[in-house]
Z-matrix of the N, CA and C atoms (Angstrom, degrees):
N
C 1 1.457
C 2 1.518 1 109.34
N 3 1.312 2 114.32 1 137.64
C 4 1.462 3 120.09 2 175.75
C 5 1.525 4 108.99 3 -133.63
N 6 1.325 5 115.14 4 147.66
C 7 1.455 6 121.05 5 172.06
C 8 1.521 7 107.06 6 -108.37
N 9 1.320 8 115.72 7 120.19
C 10 1.459 9 121.37 8 -176.24
C 11 1.523 10 109.09 9 -108.53
N 12 1.323 11 115.67 10 113.35
C 13 1.461 12 121.44 11 -177.24
C 14 1.515 13 110.46 12 -100.55
N 15 1.315 14 114.78 13 151.10
C 16 1.458 15 120.95 14 176.62
C 17 1.515 16 108.34 15 -149.63
N 18 1.337 17 114.25 16 168.07
C 19 1.451 18 119.35 17 -179.03
C 20 1.510 19 110.95 18 96.96
N 21 1.324 20 115.19 19 -159.01
C 22 1.455 21 119.49 20 -175.91
C 23 1.515 22 110.49 21 80.78
N 24 1.335 23 116.01 22 -165.49
C 25 1.445 24 120.94 23 -179.68
C 26 1.508 25 112.46 24 128.68
N 27 1.325 26 115.03 25 -156.32
C 28 1.461 27 121.93 26 -177.07
C 29 1.521 28 109.54 27 -113.99
N 30 1.323 29 116.72 28 134.32
C 31 1.458 30 121.72 29 -179.87
C 32 1.518 31 108.94 30 -148.18
N 33 1.322 32 116.08 31 154.06
C 34 1.459 33 120.07 32 175.64
C 35 1.523 34 110.18 33 -79.42
N 36 1.311 35 115.12 34 156.60
C 37 1.462 36 120.55 35 177.28
C 38 1.521 37 109.96 36 -54.81
N 39 1.319 38 115.32 37 136.91
C 40 1.456 39 120.69 38 -177.63
C 41 1.513 40 113.42 39 93.96
N 42 1.313 41 116.59 40 -12.21
C 43 1.453 42 121.56 41 -178.61
C 44 1.515 43 112.64 42 -84.45
N 45 1.337 44 114.84 43 -173.74
C 46 1.455 45 121.58 44 -176.88
C 47 1.528 46 111.07 45 -129.96
N 48 1.300 47 114.82 46 150.57
C 49 1.457 48 122.33 47 173.27
C 50 1.528 49 108.20 48 -145.09
N 51 1.316 50 114.54 49 160.60
C 52 1.460 51 120.43 50 177.89
C 53 1.523 52 108.42 51 -133.07
N 54 1.315 53 116.57 52 133.97
C 55 1.456 54 121.43 53 173.55
C 56 1.528 55 108.12 54 -118.42
N 57 1.313 56 115.44 55 143.06
C 58 1.456 57 121.15 56 -177.60
C 59 1.524 58 109.63 57 -129.70
N 60 1.313 59 115.32 58 155.76
C 61 1.456 60 120.29 59 -179.14
C 62 1.520 61 108.93 60 -147.90
N 63 1.323 62 115.56 61 136.42
C 64 1.460 63 121.58 62 178.58
C 65 1.519 64 109.43 63 -124.69
N 66 1.308 65 115.87 64 130.75
C 67 1.458 66 121.06 65 174.56
C 68 1.517 67 108.22 66 -91.27
N 69 1.337 68 115.42 67 124.94
C 70 1.464 69 119.98 68 -178.85
C 71 1.525 70 109.50 69 -124.27
N 72 1.311 71 115.02 70 147.65
C 73 1.456 72 120.28 71 -179.75
C 74 1.513 73 110.38 72 132.03
N 75 1.315 74 115.49 73 -170.17
C 76 1.458 75 121.39 74 -178.90
C 77 1.529 76 107.99 75 -85.58
N 78 1.324 77 115.28 76 87.67
C 79 1.455 78 122.13 77 -174.34
C 80 1.514 79 110.04 78 -106.89
N 81 1.322 80 116.41 79 131.61
C 82 1.458 81 120.34 80 178.91
C 83 1.531 82 110.57 81 -90.76
N 84 1.314 83 116.44 82 -44.70
C 85 1.461 84 119.40 83 178.20
C 86 1.530 85 109.32 84 -160.57
N 87 1.323 86 114.57 85 149.91
C 88 1.464 87 121.27 86 177.03
C 89 1.515 88 108.21 87 -119.04
N 90 1.305 89 117.16 88 122.27
C 91 1.453 90 121.92 89 -176.81
C 92 1.518 91 111.72 90 -84.01
N 93 1.299 92 116.42 91 -45.70
C 94 1.457 93 119.79 92 178.97
C 95 1.519 94 108.72 93 -149.20
N 96 1.314 95 114.43 94 153.67
C 97 1.456 96 121.95 95 174.09
C 98 1.509 97 107.15 96 -132.98
N 99 1.305 98 115.81 97 154.53
C 100 1.448 99 117.24 98 -178.71
C 101 1.501 100 113.28 99 -169.01
N 102 1.300 101 113.57 100 -178.80
C 103 1.463 102 121.95 101 179.68
C 104 1.527 103 109.64 102 -128.48
N 105 1.316 104 114.17 103 136.52
C 106 1.445 105 123.24 104 173.46
C 107 1.520 106 107.18 105 -122.53
N 108 1.321 107 116.33 106 164.43
C 109 1.462 108 118.56 107 176.71
C 110 1.523 109 110.03 108 -143.13
N 111 1.316 110 113.52 109 155.39
C 112 1.461 111 119.84 110 179.61
C 113 1.512 112 109.03 111 -140.66
N 114 1.312 113 115.12 112 116.74
C 115 1.459 114 121.83 113 176.27
C 116 1.524 115 108.59 114 -88.87
N 117 1.327 116 117.88 115 158.46
C 118 1.463 117 121.08 116 179.98
C 119 1.529 118 111.26 117 -55.80
N 120 1.321 119 115.97 118 129.55
C 121 1.456 120 120.96 119 178.58
C 122 1.511 121 114.96 120 76.73
N 123 1.330 122 116.63 121 3.85
C 124 1.461 123 120.49 122 -178.02
C 125 1.532 124 110.21 123 -115.81
N 126 1.325 125 114.94 124 163.46
C 127 1.459 126 119.38 125 174.98
C 128 1.529 127 109.84 126 -80.89
N 129 1.321 128 114.89 127 157.02
C 130 1.456 129 119.90 128 176.28
C 131 1.533 130 108.36 129 -67.25
N 132 1.326 131 115.79 130 135.78
C 133 1.460 132 120.12 131 -177.97
C 134 1.520 133 110.81 132 -129.64
N 135 1.320 134 114.81 133 152.34
C 136 1.458 135 121.04 134 178.13
C 137 1.522 136 110.09 135 -70.85
N 138 1.330 137 116.30 136 136.92
C 139 1.456 138 121.44 137 173.70
C 140 1.530 139 109.56 138 -105.75
N 141 1.331 140 115.93 139 -56.14
C 142 1.464 141 119.94 140 -178.59
C 143 1.517 142 109.58 141 -161.81
N 144 1.336 143 115.58 142 149.36
C 145 1.456 144 120.89 143 175.10
C 146 1.520 145 109.65 144 -135.00
N 147 1.327 146 114.88 145 159.38
C 148 1.456 147 120.95 146 176.87
C 149 1.518 148 108.23 147 -144.84
N 150 1.324 149 116.69 148 133.12
C 151 1.454 150 121.22 149 -179.03
C 152 1.535 151 110.11 150 -89.30
N 153 1.314 152 114.73 151 175.36
C 154 1.460 153 119.54 152 -178.44
C 155 1.526 154 112.30 153 -64.89
N 156 1.331 155 117.34 154 -24.69
C 157 1.469 156 119.43 155 178.62
C 158 1.516 157 112.25 156 -94.03
N 159 1.335 158 117.73 157 6.60
C 160 1.450 159 121.50 158 173.84
C 161 1.515 160 116.05 159 93.67
N 162 1.307 161 118.15 160 4.43
C 163 1.464 162 120.47 161 177.43
C 164 1.523 163 109.43 162 -71.69
N 165 1.323 164 115.53 163 133.08
C 166 1.461 165 119.81 164 -176.03
C 167 1.523 166 111.43 165 -117.05
N 168 1.329 167 114.22 166 156.78
C 169 1.457 168 121.60 167 176.38
C 170 1.515 169 107.47 168 -144.19
N 171 1.335 170 116.17 169 137.78
C 172 1.458 171 121.22 170 -177.86
C 173 1.529 172 110.14 171 -129.57
N 174 1.318 173 115.64 172 151.07
C 175 1.453 174 118.95 173 170.46
C 176 1.528 175 107.77 174 -72.23
N 177 1.306 176 116.42 175 152.82
C 178 1.465 177 120.06 176 -178.29
C 179 1.530 178 111.45 177 -59.80
N 180 1.319 179 116.65 178 -31.47
C 181 1.463 180 120.23 179 -174.74
C 182 1.528 181 113.16 180 -70.06
N 183 1.342 182 117.98 181 -18.01
C 184 1.467 183 120.03 182 -177.40
C 185 1.526 184 112.95 183 -117.26
N 186 1.309 185 117.69 184 -5.13
C 187 1.469 186 120.04 185 -179.68
C 188 1.513 187 110.95 186 -56.47
N 189 1.325 188 114.92 187 134.07
C 190 1.453 189 120.31 188 179.34
C 191 1.515 190 113.94 189 86.15
N 192 1.328 191 117.09 190 -12.06
C 193 1.469 192 120.40 191 -179.90
C 194 1.531 193 112.27 192 -115.05
N 195 1.324 194 116.35 193 -34.72
C 196 1.465 195 121.75 194 -177.87
C 197 1.526 196 109.55 195 -107.92
N 198 1.324 197 115.09 196 146.83
C 199 1.456 198 121.03 197 176.11
C 200 1.518 199 109.56 198 -132.26
N 201 1.320 200 115.68 199 126.12
C 202 1.460 201 120.67 200 177.56
C 203 1.520 202 108.43 201 -101.43
N 204 1.325 203 115.74 202 140.62
C 205 1.463 204 120.57 203 178.10
C 206 1.522 205 109.00 204 -142.26
N 207 1.319 206 114.78 205 162.50
C 208 1.456 207 118.73 206 -173.08
C 209 1.524 208 109.88 207 -144.87
N 210 1.321 209 114.94 208 143.36
C 211 1.464 210 121.97 209 173.83
C 212 1.515 211 106.34 210 -116.28
N 213 1.309 212 116.75 211 100.21
C 214 1.460 213 120.24 212 -173.90
C 215 1.534 214 113.54 213 -61.92
N 216 1.334 215 119.89 214 -47.40
C 217 1.472 216 118.64 215 179.97
C 218 1.526 217 113.37 216 -59.90
N 219 1.339 218 116.76 217 -30.12
C 220 1.468 219 120.23 218 -178.46
C 221 1.531 220 112.81 219 -95.35
N 222 1.328 221 116.71 220 -2.27
C 223 1.478 222 121.51 221 -178.77
C 224 1.524 223 111.85 222 54.81
N 225 1.316 224 115.98 223 42.54
C 226 1.455 225 119.95 224 179.94
C 227 1.529 226 110.94 225 -118.85
N 228 1.318 227 114.58 226 152.48
C 229 1.459 228 121.44 227 174.20
C 230 1.520 229 107.57 228 -136.05
N 231 1.320 230 115.71 229 135.00
C 232 1.455 231 121.86 230 179.63
C 233 1.524 232 109.82 231 -118.76
N 234 1.317 233 115.18 232 151.27
C 235 1.457 234 121.23 233 174.30
C 236 1.525 235 107.16 234 -128.95
N 237 1.319 236 115.83 235 110.99
C 238 1.456 237 121.71 236 175.57
C 239 1.520 238 107.91 237 -91.16
N 240 1.320 239 115.91 238 122.64
C 241 1.451 240 121.30 239 -175.53
C 242 1.527 241 109.12 240 -115.42
N 243 1.312 242 116.06 241 115.41
C 244 1.461 243 122.05 242 179.45
C 245 1.522 244 110.14 243 -115.62
N 246 1.322 245 114.88 244 163.92
C 247 1.473 246 120.39 245 179.04
C 248 1.529 247 110.80 246 49.50
N 249 1.295 248 115.80 247 48.16
C 250 1.471 249 120.24 248 -175.29
C 251 1.517 250 111.23 249 -66.30
N 252 1.319 251 114.63 250 146.95
C 253 1.451 252 123.25 251 -179.54
C 254 1.532 253 109.05 252 -120.88
N 255 1.317 254 117.58 253 155.75
C 256 1.475 255 119.11 254 177.70
C 257 1.529 256 112.51 255 -55.24
N 258 1.306 257 117.40 256 -32.04
C 259 1.476 258 119.76 257 179.98
C 260 1.531 259 113.28 258 -72.93
N 261 1.320 260 117.28 259 -4.66
C 262 1.460 261 120.41 260 173.02
C 263 1.530 262 111.78 261 -83.54
N 264 1.315 263 116.55 262 -6.82
C 265 1.457 264 121.03 263 179.82
C 266 1.529 265 110.19 264 -62.07
N 267 1.324 266 115.40 265 125.27
C 268 1.461 267 120.79 266 -177.09
C 269 1.525 268 108.60 267 -178.22
N 270 1.323 269 114.98 268 171.21
C 271 1.463 270 120.28 269 166.78
C 272 1.528 271 106.59 270 -89.39
N 273 1.314 272 115.78 271 126.85
C 274 1.461 273 122.09 272 -178.02
C 275 1.528 274 109.26 273 -99.84
N 276 1.335 275 114.92 274 129.47
C 277 1.460 276 121.25 275 -177.46
C 278 1.524 277 109.80 276 -116.00
N 279 1.303 278 115.03 277 133.18
C 280 1.450 279 121.78 278 174.24
C 281 1.531 280 109.30 279 -84.08
N 282 1.320 281 116.36 280 143.32
C 283 1.466 282 121.55 281 179.43
C 284 1.521 283 109.34 282 -133.86
N 285 1.326 284 115.71 283 144.58
C 286 1.462 285 119.95 284 174.19
C 287 1.520 286 108.78 285 -141.43
N 288 1.298 287 115.97 286 134.35
C 289 1.468 288 122.28 287 171.99
C 290 1.529 289 105.54 288 -101.46
N 291 1.317 290 115.65 289 111.19
C 292 1.457 291 118.32 290 -171.31
C 293 1.521 292 111.95 291 -144.64
N 294 1.330 293 113.56 292 166.33
C 295 1.456 294 121.26 293 175.10
C 296 1.519 295 108.32 294 -112.76
N 297 1.320 296 116.31 295 124.96
C 298 1.461 297 120.36 296 173.48
C 299 1.526 298 108.17 297 -119.68
N 300 1.328 299 118.06 298 -163.71
C 301 1.452 300 120.48 299 -174.95
C 302 1.528 301 112.47 300 -69.65
N 303 1.346 302 116.76 301 -13.66
C 304 1.472 303 121.17 302 178.16
C 305 1.517 304 110.36 303 -88.05
N 306 1.305 305 117.40 304 -41.14
C 307 1.448 306 121.92 305 -177.45
C 308 1.514 307 110.21 306 158.58
N 309 1.319 308 115.96 307 -156.54
C 310 1.466 309 122.06 308 -178.82
C 311 1.521 310 109.33 309 -106.94
N 312 1.325 311 115.23 310 132.11
C 313 1.452 312 118.67 311 -176.81
C 314 1.525 313 110.27 312 -162.19
N 315 1.330 314 114.86 313 172.06
C 316 1.462 315 122.53 314 173.67
C 317 1.522 316 108.93 315 -90.35
N 318 1.318 317 115.91 316 137.16
C 319 1.448 318 121.09 317 174.82
C 320 1.533 319 108.99 318 -124.73
N 321 1.347 320 114.60 319 148.06
C 322 1.461 321 121.31 320 -177.36
C 323 1.518 322 110.90 321 -126.13
N 324 1.322 323 115.37 322 143.73
C 325 1.445 324 120.79 323 172.26
C 326 1.518 325 110.54 324 -81.72
N 327 1.332 326 115.31 325 178.75
C 328 1.460 327 121.03 326 -173.13
C 329 1.520 328 112.51 327 -81.05
N 330 1.312 329 118.69 328 -11.10
C 331 1.463 330 120.57 329 -179.09
C 332 1.519 331 111.64 330 92.38
N 333 1.314 332 115.31 331 140.55
C 334 1.454 333 120.71 332 176.98
C 335 1.531 334 108.56 333 -135.91
N 336 1.321 335 116.36 334 136.46
C 337 1.458 336 121.38 335 -173.56
C 338 1.524 337 111.19 336 -81.02
N 339 1.313 338 115.20 337 132.47
C 340 1.462 339 122.73 338 171.20
C 341 1.521 340 107.36 339 -120.92
N 342 1.323 341 116.30 340 121.81
C 343 1.458 342 121.29 341 -179.24
C 344 1.524 343 108.83 342 -124.41
N 345 1.322 344 115.38 343 125.79
C 346 1.466 345 121.51 344 -179.64
C 347 1.521 346 107.79 345 -115.88
N 348 1.314 347 115.79 346 117.47
C 349 1.460 348 120.00 347 -179.42
C 350 1.530 349 110.43 348 -91.90
N 351 1.317 350 115.17 349 149.88
C 352 1.474 351 119.77 350 -178.15
C 353 1.510 352 111.34 351 -90.73
């Protein structure tokens, strides 16, 4: 199983970006998908998650600005980021808690850079 992330990039403060992630491989079921981020010198932190039934959770710092969505048949999760701030600058990592032919585990994408200039 691999998580393939795309999107991100450079944007001015107040702008928008979208990051997407697709889980590929022999997957039996995905319980939750989400996005985490890690800024230089900081620990990785939760941004948003979404369960298979569509329940969402956001960090306080992104509530009202970011929207997470999921396409279950396609095993994809998107994060729409609006009203971006310089403090949103980080490497964004896709995460999935899923069951494959080996068992149930956490999987991570390769990370995609989001840079917000002031």
